[in-house]
PALO-998319 format. One record per residue (C-alpha): residue number from 1; x, z, y. Coordinates in nm, 3 decimals. Example, Ala and Ser with C-alpha at 12.3 -4.5 7.8 and 13.67 -1.06 7.14 Angstrom:
<atoms>
> 1, 1.230, 0.780, -0.450
> 2, 1.367, 0.714, -0.106
</atoms>
This chain:
<atoms>
> 1, -0.801, -5.329, -2.372
> 2, -0.796, -5.360, -2.707
> 3, -1.065, -5.596, -2.885
> 4, -1.432, -5.517, -2.923
> 5, -1.754, -5.687, -3.027
> 6, -1.949, -5.902, -2.758
> 7, -2.236, -5.776, -2.941
> 8, -2.197, -5.382, -2.859
> 9, -2.229, -5.522, -2.467
> 10, -2.568, -5.407, -2.296
> 11, -2.758, -5.399, -2.026
> 12, -3.004, -5.112, -1.980
> 13, -3.227, -4.963, -1.727
> 14, -3.233, -4.669, -1.547
> 15, -2.945, -4.450, -1.531
> 16, -2.685, -4.370, -1.795
> 17, -2.821, -3.999, -1.839
> 18, -3.161, -4.208, -1.953
> 19, -3.147, -4.549, -2.040
> 20, -3.408, -4.794, -2.175
> 21, -3.235, -5.077, -2.316
> 22, -3.367, -5.431, -2.113
> 23, -3.372, -5.715, -2.413
> 24, -3.160, -5.842, -2.690
> 25, -2.906, -6.039, -2.493
> 26, -2.717, -6.272, -2.668
> 27, -2.466, -6.343, -2.413
> 28, -2.347, -6.120, -2.143
> 29, -2.072, -6.174, -1.872
> 30, -1.963, -5.935, -1.578
> 31, -1.769, -6.018, -1.282
> 32, -1.619, -5.813, -1.078
> 33, -1.558, -5.941, -0.723
> 34, -1.305, -5.805, -0.500
> 35, -1.335, -5.975, -0.149
> 36, -0.943, -6.047, 0.012
> 37, -0.838, -5.968, 0.385
> 38, -0.550, -6.131, 0.528
> 39, -0.359, -5.927, 0.740
> 40, -0.092, -6.228, 0.772
> 41, 0.107, -6.183, 1.101
> 42, 0.434, -6.305, 1.237
> 43, 0.610, -6.020, 1.050
> 44, 0.506, -6.162, 0.763
> 45, 0.785, -6.389, 0.703
> 46, 0.573, -6.674, 0.605
> 47, 0.390, -6.472, 0.341
> 48, 0.045, -6.373, 0.311
> 49, 0.005, -6.025, 0.336
> 50, -0.326, -5.866, 0.235
> 51, -0.501, -5.537, 0.323
> 52, -0.534, -5.302, 0.017
> 53, -0.904, -5.155, -0.043
> 54, -1.036, -5.360, 0.267
> 55, -1.227, -5.648, 0.134
> 56, -1.610, -5.605, -0.013
> 57, -1.646, -5.546, -0.352
> 58, -1.918, -5.679, -0.574
> 59, -2.091, -5.721, -0.964
> 60, -2.226, -5.986, -1.085
> 61, -2.397, -6.007, -1.475
> 62, -2.533, -6.298, -1.594
> 63, -2.716, -6.281, -1.908
> 64, -2.930, -6.469, -2.171
> 65, -3.135, -6.358, -2.482
> 66, -3.455, -6.254, -2.602
> 67, -3.677, -5.952, -2.469
> 68, -3.632, -5.609, -2.684
> 69, -3.990, -5.595, -2.597
> 70, -4.302, -5.711, -2.401
> 71, -4.253, -5.389, -2.187
> 72, -3.877, -5.424, -2.120
> 73, -3.949, -5.857, -2.031
> 74, -4.222, -5.751, -1.798
> 75, -4.005, -5.481, -1.609
> 76, -3.737, -5.774, -1.551
> 77, -3.996, -6.003, -1.453
> 78, -4.157, -5.766, -1.202
> 79, -3.818, -5.664, -1.077
> 80, -3.741, -6.104, -0.992
> 81, -4.073, -6.114, -0.881
> 82, -4.056, -5.827, -0.642
> 83, -3.708, -5.915, -0.530
> 84, -3.656, -5.566, -0.550
> 85, -3.285, -5.351, -0.608
> 86, -3.335, -5.113, -0.893
> 87, -3.064, -4.935, -1.092
> 88, -2.906, -5.054, -1.392
> 89, -2.620, -5.002, -1.622
> 90, -2.445, -5.189, -1.893
> 91, -2.238, -4.994, -2.149
> 92, -1.950, -5.198, -2.323
> 93, -1.844, -5.174, -2.697
> 94, -1.626, -4.895, -2.642
> 95, -1.851, -4.687, -2.421
> 96, -1.751, -4.738, -2.124
> 97, -2.044, -4.763, -1.845
> 98, -2.099, -4.898, -1.527
> 99, -2.410, -4.783, -1.291
> 100, -2.535, -4.953, -0.948
> 101, -2.860, -5.067, -0.791
> 102, -2.900, -5.470, -0.882
> 103, -3.072, -5.722, -0.710
> 104, -3.217, -6.015, -0.957
> 105, -3.099, -6.345, -0.804
> 106, -3.176, -6.570, -1.106
> 107, -3.451, -6.526, -1.345
> 108, -3.512, -6.835, -1.611
> 109, -3.765, -6.845, -1.867
> 110, -3.688, -7.094, -2.150
> 111, -4.012, -7.181, -2.390
> 112, -3.816, -7.480, -2.682
> 113, -4.052, -7.623, -2.916
> 114, -4.052, -7.418, -3.228
> 115, -3.810, -7.183, -3.110
> 116, -3.791, -6.809, -2.983
> 117, -3.883, -6.755, -2.617
> 118, -3.546, -6.668, -2.407
> 119, -3.474, -6.588, -2.082
> 120, -3.151, -6.610, -1.852
> 121, -3.120, -6.360, -1.584
> 122, -2.845, -6.299, -1.294
> 123, -2.789, -5.962, -1.122
> 124, -2.597, -5.885, -0.779
> 125, -2.493, -5.544, -0.698
> 126, -2.581, -5.370, -0.446
> 127, -2.425, -5.050, -0.315
> 128, -2.141, -4.847, -0.473
> 129, -2.122, -4.850, -0.811
> 130, -1.994, -4.551, -1.083
> 131, -1.729, -4.614, -1.358
> 132, -1.743, -4.430, -1.604
> 133, -1.457, -4.417, -1.892
> 134, -1.587, -4.345, -2.263
</atoms>
């Protein structure tokens, strides 16, 4: 992967076909988790053997920043309070996208004295995602 500007990575509500930018996130981190399945047996000669493509895959997105608009902030906050799963997508600086249903597992609002109100969020994937290369 060639170097890309972090500022270009966006979290958006809805599908890739009709997205709404969620917020002016300053920091975004996407983690792909591949759970391993140990298939080691006596014939493994003392070495661990993993079963390919057998474990659970998940995506976690964490981010923090300011709200893009009152409406987008209220939508995110509503998703958090409802503990619902909603389609969202991430677009990377090179135009690649990932789309999947996400549940908000952590939502924090910070209001520093004499500063902009910010929030942080953690999203966990639910179901199979779609990755589309640019």
